[in-house]
Wavefront OBJ file of the C-alpha trace (Angstrom):
o trace
v 98.141 57.630 114.208
v 97.179 54.678 117.040
v 100.076 52.054 115.573
v 102.915 54.541 116.510
v 104.555 53.145 119.598
v 106.971 55.112 121.568
v 110.067 55.125 119.434
v 113.086 55.339 122.277
v 113.670 56.025 125.690
v 113.714 60.136 125.349
v 110.150 60.238 124.765
v 107.414 62.290 122.203
v 106.859 65.239 124.162
v 107.759 67.661 121.845
v 108.283 71.328 123.392
v 104.849 73.539 122.462
v 106.403 77.087 122.581
v 103.324 78.860 121.597
v 100.331 79.383 124.123
v 97.723 77.151 124.824
v 94.797 79.353 123.411
v 94.041 77.014 120.330
v 92.405 73.968 121.599
v 92.304 72.050 118.043
v 96.236 71.459 117.888
v 96.604 70.771 121.599
v 94.230 67.964 121.307
v 95.543 66.726 118.566
v 98.891 66.675 120.474
v 97.519 65.492 123.331
v 95.645 62.707 121.969
v 98.742 62.039 119.934
v 101.379 61.305 123.357
v 98.676 59.392 125.021
v 98.100 57.006 122.342
v 101.988 56.803 121.887
v 102.342 55.999 125.425
v 100.041 53.294 125.281
v 101.964 52.154 122.428
v 105.331 52.193 124.368
v 103.852 50.279 127.477
v 102.870 47.294 125.069
v 106.217 47.513 123.388
v 107.883 47.144 126.603
v 106.553 44.475 127.890
v 106.788 42.622 124.413
v 110.452 43.451 124.420
v 110.485 45.042 120.981
v 112.361 48.418 122.216
v 115.831 48.646 121.377
v 117.872 51.306 123.246
v 121.424 52.205 122.311
v 123.771 49.849 120.068
v 125.521 50.756 116.835
v 124.391 51.722 113.760
v 122.987 49.098 111.312
v 123.253 49.081 107.587
v 119.169 49.268 107.273
v 118.628 52.726 108.497
v 115.243 54.215 108.605
v 115.286 57.057 106.038
v 112.881 60.048 107.046
v 112.263 62.674 104.626
v 111.456 66.118 106.009
v 110.403 69.468 104.024
v 110.713 72.823 106.434
v 110.402 76.492 106.000
v 114.037 77.800 105.201
v 114.475 79.536 108.067
v 114.064 76.694 110.651
v 115.383 74.265 108.037
v 119.329 74.925 109.150
v 118.232 73.783 112.978
v 116.714 70.357 111.286
v 119.535 69.879 109.459
v 121.709 70.063 112.335
v 119.730 67.962 114.303
v 119.937 65.488 111.598
v 123.433 65.348 111.649
v 123.856 65.172 115.311
v 121.270 61.768 115.017
v 123.810 60.528 112.635
v 126.694 61.419 114.413
v 125.706 60.443 117.770
v 123.665 57.001 116.426
v 120.772 58.325 117.582
v 118.040 55.138 117.102
v 114.382 54.283 116.835
v 113.884 50.332 117.753
v 117.359 49.912 117.041
v 117.674 51.298 113.616
v 119.524 54.547 112.869
v 117.356 57.140 111.578
v 118.698 58.869 108.423
v 116.710 62.378 108.334
v 116.931 64.381 105.092
v 115.790 67.746 105.050
v 114.875 70.198 102.399
v 113.956 73.708 102.049
v 110.551 74.891 100.573
v 108.257 78.031 100.886
v 105.394 76.717 103.352
v 103.026 78.040 101.057
v 104.215 76.324 97.942
v 103.746 73.183 100.480
v 100.356 73.920 101.682
v 98.919 74.490 98.092
v 100.477 70.962 96.866
v 98.958 68.972 100.081
v 95.400 70.888 99.166
v 95.412 70.330 95.976
v 95.808 66.215 96.784
v 97.881 65.968 93.321
v 99.623 62.536 93.601
v 101.390 61.302 96.818
v 103.910 63.682 98.743
v 107.391 62.568 98.546
v 107.823 63.486 102.125
v 107.082 62.140 105.614
v 107.340 65.344 107.579
v 106.506 68.544 107.326
v 107.222 71.575 109.255
v 106.472 74.757 108.146
v 106.783 78.328 110.007
v 102.905 78.536 110.900
v 100.050 76.432 111.931
v 98.068 79.048 109.701
v 99.634 76.813 106.765
v 98.637 73.297 108.199
v 94.943 75.122 108.946
v 94.866 76.268 105.102
v 95.701 72.566 104.079
v 92.470 71.285 106.027
v 90.369 74.514 105.285
v 86.463 72.756 104.168
v 87.780 69.862 103.704
v 86.197 66.618 105.686
v 89.806 64.840 105.247
v 93.728 66.012 105.183
v 96.594 64.417 104.606
v 98.395 66.189 107.698
v 98.442 65.618 111.732
v 100.440 68.103 113.670
v 101.935 66.004 116.397
v 103.510 69.346 118.574
v 105.123 72.836 118.249
v 109.020 72.500 118.158
v 110.126 76.259 118.646
v 108.191 79.746 118.263
v 109.377 83.073 117.349
v 107.279 86.361 117.658
v 106.509 89.154 115.005
v 107.433 92.800 114.991
v 109.112 95.419 113.319
v 112.785 95.450 112.945
v 113.972 98.620 112.014
v 117.558 100.083 110.777
v 119.549 101.869 113.284
v 118.956 105.737 112.292
v 115.346 105.269 111.850
v 114.537 103.452 114.945
v 116.095 106.428 116.395
v 113.822 108.933 114.548
v 110.935 106.801 115.965
v 111.972 106.892 119.876
v 113.138 103.750 119.838
v 113.405 101.761 122.708
v 111.992 104.438 125.000
v 108.568 104.954 122.745
v 105.936 102.072 122.025
v 103.339 101.742 120.004
v 100.713 99.265 119.080
v 100.635 97.873 115.604
v 98.192 100.473 113.829
v 100.425 103.437 115.223
v 103.812 101.716 114.206
v 102.280 100.875 110.725
v 101.277 104.516 110.463
v 104.255 106.019 111.475
v 106.508 103.560 108.763
v 104.137 104.433 105.892
v 102.965 108.087 106.051
v 105.651 108.723 104.358
v 109.386 108.606 102.924
v 110.914 109.050 106.263
v 110.759 105.514 107.335
v 109.972 103.023 104.494
v 108.341 99.975 105.850
v 108.394 96.629 103.658
v 107.013 93.325 104.309
v 106.620 89.737 102.728
v 103.279 89.296 100.937
v 100.598 87.838 103.068
v 99.215 85.517 100.731
v 102.469 83.808 100.928
v 104.357 84.770 104.447
v 103.240 83.869 107.563
v 104.514 86.672 109.063
v 103.058 89.149 106.997
v 99.549 87.598 107.170
v 99.612 87.574 110.933
v 101.061 91.206 111.384
v 98.293 92.035 109.110
v 95.368 90.394 111.136
v 96.528 91.541 114.219
v 97.043 95.317 112.481
v 93.113 94.899 111.213
v 92.066 93.324 114.775
v 93.785 96.173 116.429
v 92.545 98.558 114.284
v 89.112 97.410 114.391
v 88.789 97.598 118.064
v 89.918 100.773 118.207
v 87.359 102.332 115.632
v 84.869 99.715 114.678
v 83.980 99.804 111.125
v 86.305 102.688 110.397
v 89.149 100.562 111.614
v 88.349 98.042 108.350
v 88.815 101.494 106.201
v 92.002 102.339 108.062
v 93.342 98.776 107.718
v 92.702 98.665 103.890
v 94.609 101.943 103.644
v 97.627 101.079 105.512
v 97.479 97.620 103.365
v 97.378 99.968 100.081
v 100.535 101.448 101.124
v 102.185 98.645 102.106
v 101.347 96.695 99.151
v 103.664 98.752 97.189
v 106.516 97.676 99.595
v 106.100 93.504 99.264
v 108.549 91.225 98.405
v 107.182 88.122 97.303
v 108.481 85.856 100.063
v 110.350 86.460 103.442
v 113.435 85.381 101.891
v 114.162 88.148 99.785
v 112.878 90.849 102.332
v 115.814 91.571 103.691
v 117.424 92.045 100.522
v 115.452 95.395 100.084
v 117.010 96.917 103.345
v 119.327 99.828 102.807
v 122.733 98.192 102.849
v 124.911 101.313 104.373
v 124.072 104.713 105.475
v 124.983 106.430 102.189
v 122.591 109.240 100.911
v 121.877 106.931 97.714
v 121.055 103.633 99.858
v 118.958 105.628 103.067
v 116.933 107.631 99.944
v 116.957 104.870 97.596
v 113.018 104.807 96.470
v 113.497 100.824 96.253
v 115.078 100.437 99.932
v 113.188 99.712 103.266
v 114.881 100.596 106.673
v 111.823 98.893 108.434
v 110.760 95.622 107.677
v 107.395 93.190 109.346
v 110.073 90.402 110.613
v 110.125 87.360 113.135
v 112.664 87.752 116.200
v 114.566 84.671 114.636
v 115.044 86.558 111.092
v 116.267 89.859 112.969
v 118.556 87.842 115.267
v 119.959 85.983 112.139
v 120.513 89.235 110.331
v 122.050 90.774 113.126
v 124.829 87.916 113.401
v 126.331 88.996 109.967
v 125.276 92.283 109.659
v 127.986 94.359 111.739
v 126.802 97.070 114.182
v 126.215 99.877 111.963
v 123.471 97.757 110.045
v 122.292 95.937 112.739
v 118.175 95.908 113.177
v 116.259 97.269 116.386
v 112.844 95.364 116.978
v 109.808 97.006 118.263
v 107.399 94.460 119.679
v 103.759 96.047 119.259
v 102.513 96.369 123.152
v 99.202 95.399 121.939
v 100.705 92.185 121.253
v 103.073 90.488 119.152
v 101.624 87.227 117.137
v 104.058 84.207 116.494
v 105.507 81.772 114.193
v 104.835 78.294 115.941
v 106.732 75.815 113.752
v 104.353 72.674 113.835
v 105.884 69.273 113.609
v 103.354 67.464 111.138
v 103.138 64.159 109.798
v 102.271 64.040 106.490
v 99.396 60.955 105.363
v 100.833 59.162 108.527
v 98.070 56.484 107.705
v 99.832 55.080 104.794
v 103.284 55.626 106.760
v 105.124 51.989 107.640
v 105.258 51.864 111.603
v 109.239 52.144 110.783
v 108.882 55.631 109.455
v 106.180 56.930 112.008
v 107.900 55.847 114.586
v 111.293 57.288 113.311
v 109.333 60.447 112.657
v 108.178 60.736 116.297
v 111.697 59.882 117.380
v 113.017 62.821 115.728
v 110.712 65.086 116.975
v 111.541 63.943 120.437
v 114.823 65.220 120.030
v 113.775 69.053 120.346
v 112.596 68.274 123.520
v 115.774 67.484 124.994
v 118.673 69.945 125.740
v 120.839 68.970 122.593
v 117.929 69.980 120.253
v 116.932 73.175 122.441
v 120.444 74.270 122.113
v 120.163 73.612 118.491
v 117.389 75.977 118.375
v 118.491 78.545 120.327
v 121.715 79.023 118.913
v 119.561 79.948 115.597
v 117.512 82.569 117.210
v 114.337 80.351 118.205
v 112.643 80.437 121.319
v 111.899 77.051 123.090
v 110.232 78.535 126.336
v 108.012 81.382 125.433
v 107.639 82.293 129.408
v 111.508 82.544 129.622
v 112.950 84.121 126.421
v 117.020 84.393 126.985
v 118.177 87.583 127.160
v 121.464 86.639 124.877
v 118.348 85.993 122.117
v 116.928 89.418 122.803
v 119.615 91.454 122.650
v 121.340 89.460 119.583
v 117.378 90.221 117.946
v 117.654 94.109 118.369
v 115.494 93.817 121.561
v 115.837 96.647 124.560
v 113.866 97.692 127.361
v 111.079 99.230 127.704
v 109.685 97.164 124.339
v 107.330 94.593 125.994
v 109.638 91.738 123.985
v 108.521 89.201 127.008
v 105.003 89.741 126.547
v 102.528 86.494 125.742
v 101.780 86.325 122.164
v 97.965 87.308 121.332
v 95.326 84.725 120.319
v 96.163 83.453 117.168
v 93.806 84.586 114.201
v 90.638 82.547 113.306
v 89.884 80.568 110.246
v 87.236 83.178 109.576
v 89.528 86.180 110.507
v 92.333 84.708 108.074
v 89.400 84.297 105.161
v 88.486 87.847 105.882
v 92.090 89.517 105.818
v 92.983 88.037 102.744
v 90.110 89.171 101.311
v 90.537 92.192 102.065
v 94.386 91.925 101.159
v 93.467 90.905 97.886
v 91.210 93.511 96.860
v 93.384 96.159 98.663
v 96.697 95.356 96.457
v 95.114 94.467 93.044
v 92.563 97.002 92.846
v 88.750 95.823 92.604
v 86.241 95.730 89.972
v 83.148 94.711 91.243
v 79.333 94.740 89.895
v 77.063 94.221 92.404
v 73.648 92.734 91.531
v 71.038 92.278 94.225
v 67.888 90.270 94.723
v 65.029 92.941 95.195
v 62.211 90.432 95.137
v 59.312 90.328 97.549
v 60.550 87.505 99.272
v 63.181 89.814 100.586
v 60.742 91.525 102.739
v 60.702 88.377 105.053
v 62.130 88.559 108.387
v 65.413 87.292 109.396
v 65.226 84.211 112.047
v 66.116 85.617 115.491
v 66.124 89.181 114.233
v 63.592 91.827 113.911
v 64.889 92.974 110.491
v 64.130 92.054 106.967
v 66.272 89.941 104.572
v 67.053 93.051 102.735
v 67.362 95.165 105.818
v 70.058 92.874 106.820
v 71.549 92.477 103.162
v 71.839 96.300 103.030
v 73.584 96.394 106.446
v 76.339 94.105 105.544
v 77.148 95.292 101.766
v 77.878 98.646 103.697
v 80.426 97.402 106.112
v 81.801 95.464 103.339
v 81.883 98.774 101.304
v 83.840 99.815 104.317
v 86.768 97.664 103.696
v 87.343 99.271 99.754
v 89.768 102.017 99.146
v 89.031 104.968 96.955
v 90.614 103.246 94.109
v 88.514 100.345 93.810
v 85.392 100.182 91.622
v 81.762 98.941 92.486
v 78.696 99.115 90.892
v 74.872 98.145 92.244
v 72.294 96.405 90.208
v 68.831 95.205 91.464
v 66.548 92.983 89.885
v 62.932 91.511 89.981
v 61.023 90.488 87.519
v 59.850 92.780 84.753
v 61.553 95.627 87.029
v 62.102 97.578 84.288
v 59.700 97.366 81.518
v 60.056 94.114 80.087
v 63.669 93.563 81.775
v 63.915 92.091 84.871
v 67.058 94.150 85.850
v 67.610 98.055 86.850
v 71.328 99.699 87.432
v 71.376 101.938 90.242
v 75.047 103.205 90.202
v 77.335 102.116 87.540
v 80.549 100.570 87.857
v 83.040 103.499 88.870
v 86.240 104.602 91.332
v 85.052 104.798 94.796
v 86.573 108.130 95.410
v 85.685 109.792 91.987
v 83.920 113.180 92.855
v 80.639 114.490 90.748
v 77.754 116.567 91.657
v 79.258 117.619 95.172
v 80.139 113.739 96.316
v 82.112 110.795 96.023
v 81.213 108.064 94.283
v 81.092 106.065 97.486
v 78.471 108.169 98.941
v 76.164 107.927 95.917
v 76.672 103.975 96.504
v 76.170 104.218 100.194
v 72.495 105.997 99.324
v 71.807 103.533 96.801
v 72.641 100.561 99.844
v 70.329 102.409 101.894
v 67.584 102.655 99.113
v 67.327 98.990 98.336
v 63.299 98.289 98.776
v 61.633 94.727 98.212
v 59.419 95.057 94.908
v 55.737 94.300 95.694
v 54.874 91.099 93.769
v 58.089 91.139 92.250
v 59.509 87.210 91.540
v 63.295 86.463 90.903
v 64.268 86.936 87.675
v 67.900 85.323 88.139
v 69.114 84.049 84.724
v 68.153 87.007 82.555
v 69.681 89.436 85.175
v 72.678 87.544 85.704
v 73.657 87.061 81.557
v 73.075 90.758 81.221
v 75.347 91.639 84.166
v 77.997 89.690 83.057
v 77.984 90.872 79.434
v 77.935 94.431 80.837
v 81.005 93.605 83.398
v 82.516 91.930 80.399
v 82.345 95.005 77.802
v 83.527 97.092 80.687
v 86.070 95.007 81.849
v 89.515 96.746 83.388
v 93.043 95.124 82.816
v 94.887 95.161 85.859
v 92.152 95.094 88.497
v 90.478 92.286 90.095
v 87.276 92.282 87.914
v 83.907 90.194 89.343
v 80.267 89.902 89.539
v 78.719 89.591 92.700
v 74.997 88.539 92.666
v 73.262 87.901 95.925
v 69.546 86.407 95.860
v 66.925 84.821 97.840
v 65.758 82.337 95.581
v 65.541 80.099 92.566
v 64.672 81.624 89.357
v 61.035 82.265 88.959
v 60.891 83.939 85.245
v 59.373 81.141 83.155
v 59.749 83.610 80.335
v 63.367 83.924 80.690
v 66.280 82.115 79.341
v 67.280 78.357 80.701
v 69.562 77.551 83.136
v 71.261 75.400 80.689
v 71.410 78.190 78.048
v 72.924 81.077 80.753
v 75.702 78.265 81.804
v 76.088 77.769 78.206
v 76.587 81.262 77.312
v 78.322 82.094 80.311
v 80.914 79.860 79.297
v 80.983 81.112 76.270
v 81.823 84.582 77.813
v 84.484 83.509 79.662
v 87.754 84.352 78.890
v 90.979 82.637 81.333
v 93.081 85.456 79.885
v 90.584 87.949 81.389
v 89.064 86.653 84.359
v 85.637 87.613 85.377
v 84.442 85.018 88.329
v 80.818 85.253 88.940
v 80.577 85.272 93.316
v 76.855 83.906 93.654
v 75.876 84.103 97.358
v 72.499 81.852 98.050
v 71.068 83.804 100.887
v 68.143 82.376 103.228
v 66.809 78.436 103.085
v 64.875 79.007 99.935
v 67.729 79.815 97.976
v 69.052 77.215 95.681
v 72.496 76.470 96.641
v 73.161 73.819 93.873
v 71.974 76.533 91.376
v 74.168 79.510 92.221
v 77.209 76.773 92.424
v 76.646 75.830 88.985
v 76.189 79.695 87.411
v 79.264 80.384 89.384
v 81.567 77.545 88.039
v 80.897 78.310 84.498
v 82.840 81.694 84.918
v 85.992 80.145 87.289
v 83.898 81.501 90.188
v 82.075 80.196 93.220
v 78.836 79.428 94.436
v 77.821 79.817 98.703
v 74.887 79.794 100.761
v 74.162 81.969 104.047
v 71.489 81.280 106.669
v 71.454 85.049 107.846
v 72.415 87.911 105.440
v 74.598 89.429 108.074
v 77.290 86.429 106.880
v 77.583 88.404 103.186
v 80.085 90.373 104.283
v 82.804 87.595 105.153
v 81.663 85.295 102.287
v 82.428 88.241 99.738
v 85.852 88.250 101.073
v 86.454 84.740 101.203
v 85.094 84.327 97.501
v 87.295 87.216 96.582
v 90.387 85.605 98.417
v 89.949 82.074 96.700
v 89.301 83.665 93.084
v 92.265 86.266 93.595
v 94.457 83.667 94.196
v 93.643 81.646 91.180
v 94.444 84.347 88.652
v 96.801 83.359 85.995
l 1 2 3 4 5 6 7 8 9 10 11 12 13 14 15 16 17 18 19 20 21 22 23 24 25 26 27 28 29 30 31 32 33 34 35 36 37 38 39 40 41 42 43 44 45 46 47 48 49 50 51 52 53 54 55 56 57 58 59 60 61 62 63 64 65 66 67 68 69 70 71 72 73 74 75 76 77 78 79 80 81 82 83 84 85 86 87 88 89 90 91 92 93 94 95 96 97 98 99 100 101 102 103 104 105 106 107 108 109 110 111 112 113 114 115 116 117 118 119 120 121 122 123 124 125 126 127 128 129 130 131 132 133 134 135 136 137 138 139 140 141 142 143 144 145 146 147 148 149 150 151 152 153 154 155 156 157 158 159 160 161 162 163 164 165 166 167 168 169 170 171 172 173 174 175 176 177 178 179 180 181 182 183 184 185 186 187 188 189 190 191 192 193 194 195 196 197 198 199 200 201 202 203 204 205 206 207 208 209 210 211 212 213 214 215 216 217 218 219 220 221 222 223 224 225 226 227 228 229 230 231 232 233 234 235 236 237 238 239 240 241 242 243 244 245 246 247 248 249 250 251 252 253 254 255 256 257 258 259 260 261 262 263 264 265 266 267 268 269 270 271 272 273 274 275 276 277 278 279 280 281 282 283 284 285 286 287 288 289 290 291 292 293 294 295 296 297 298 299 300 301 302 303 304 305 306 307 308 309 310 311 312 313 314 315 316 317 318 319 320 321 322 323 324 325 326 327 328 329 330 331 332 333 334 335 336 337 338 339 340 341 342 343 344 345 346 347 348 349 350 351 352 353 354 355 356 357 358 359 360 361 362 363 364 365 366 367 368 369 370 371 372 373 374 375 376 377 378 379 380 381 382 383 384 385 386 387 388 389 390 391 392 393 394 395 396 397 398 399 400 401 402 403 404 405 406 407 408 409 410 411 412 413 414 415 416 417 418 419 420 421 422 423 424 425 426 427 428 429 430 431 432 433 434 435 436 437 438 439 440 441 442 443 444 445 446 447 448 449 450 451 452 453 454 455 456 457 458 459 460 461 462 463 464 465 466 467 468 469 470 471 472 473 474 475 476 477 478 479 480 481 482 483 484 485 486 487 488 489 490 491 492 493 494 495 496 497 498 499 500 501 502 503 504 505 506 507 508 509 510 511 512 513 514 515 516 517 518 519 520 521 522 523 524 525 526 527 528 529 530 531 532 533 534 535 536 537 538 539 540 541 542 543 544 545 546 547 548 549 550 551 552 553 554 555 556 557 558 559 560 561 562 563 564 565 566 567 568 569 570 571 572 573 574 575 576 577 578 579 580 581 582 583 584 585 586 587 588 589 590 591
């Protein structure tokens, strides 16, 4: 990025409406501005900069892909650049803007197949930029600043808003979600959090608030709310507004497929209200525990391969959004360009009314770990999970975890109990334990079958019995790690009891490599797992190596044979987060 000098007289300090909480993007932006400014000084000294002048035939072509909601603003800015002959180093800039869903671009860039046919990407949220770089040493994207922002709230049709006490009554996210999901009085819709930053940010904030209020019980409450919300989701934000009741008729208001409330950005509510008419305009609730924000990062794509002219033109176009014209273009379309002073016109048009806390600064963006956990929870909640869990009970599990006064087994049990709290009663979970010759000649033993957690039997639910079984896990004195035979047997059992329509997976936790010389070999295990695997009925192995003696390469090879994933954790307390991350990845790879 260092070779891009300042393109023209306006500078490159693009507006950054998002609160400066995340140092990574701020540092990137600051570094970019400093490097660009340094290049400008050298360019001015050498007489390279050209200010003004008429357009020439050799205009610099700049291809931009952008989130559908911000695309009209970018196109308007591109049209303005052409009409007023905005130049970069004496060359006109010919900007072509294409609308594409942010999740699709993120998946494409992360896959790294072929060279992107665009120079700049403007997704609706930094979440997508982070997804591209998640777990990768190098990435093709370089955030250069943020051109706009828009807080996320819950937009409600007038009659439903009145029933919720709008605008005088305020709610936090869990309260508002509960009020709109507890029955058919007010039906709440959202875009799929796996494909929508608006849906994902709202769900993450809901989960964080519920957990803050209720600890581990907050996980269960969030999962229950997510389950209810999942029945009313659309694939993308673009389709969400189509689910609103279209008029005040009984057929529309009472239609089971129609929503009266939506999780929306302020900008989306603004755009809807501009054409909806008074009766169908939306009122906007801004939850009092903070509204997450879409932040529209202006992102250079493969800038190390970009020509100097293209790179400078890209920065020149970004700079347009820091001047009066660019800000006006954004504001006219319902975007914020200054989060500290949102205009009364924008807020009123979006459906805000006092005392809704619409001027409150956005809350801290969720971390990568929090995003992985919430997506993992969403995957298993929406699809309903069927997980067979296999836990190492060899003697080595009695070793103390460094820095803790607990054994590996004790911490593992606590982490599994925490993970269990995130599952609903419709999910199915079972438990095996394994160590060499645990049950006669066999290295494994079933403790609880894989059944629905809400199933009642003998005065207790399956969740109760499974919780008790977790607590009863103990290392077997003298027991070694009979990993291969156990994995094959558990996989065959999970395959034979496969349930269509659910997320089926086998979760294996072990703190060591296979230690059963009388059992099958690794190559035989992998060959048989590949033969048993069926892409039409996916059953991934999620294998977790716990502690320093565990063989990460081994669990990765075993898991890969089934389309699953292998992981290593130094502390068993990390198991909960790893399971959710692995479920998220496996769930997104389903056909």
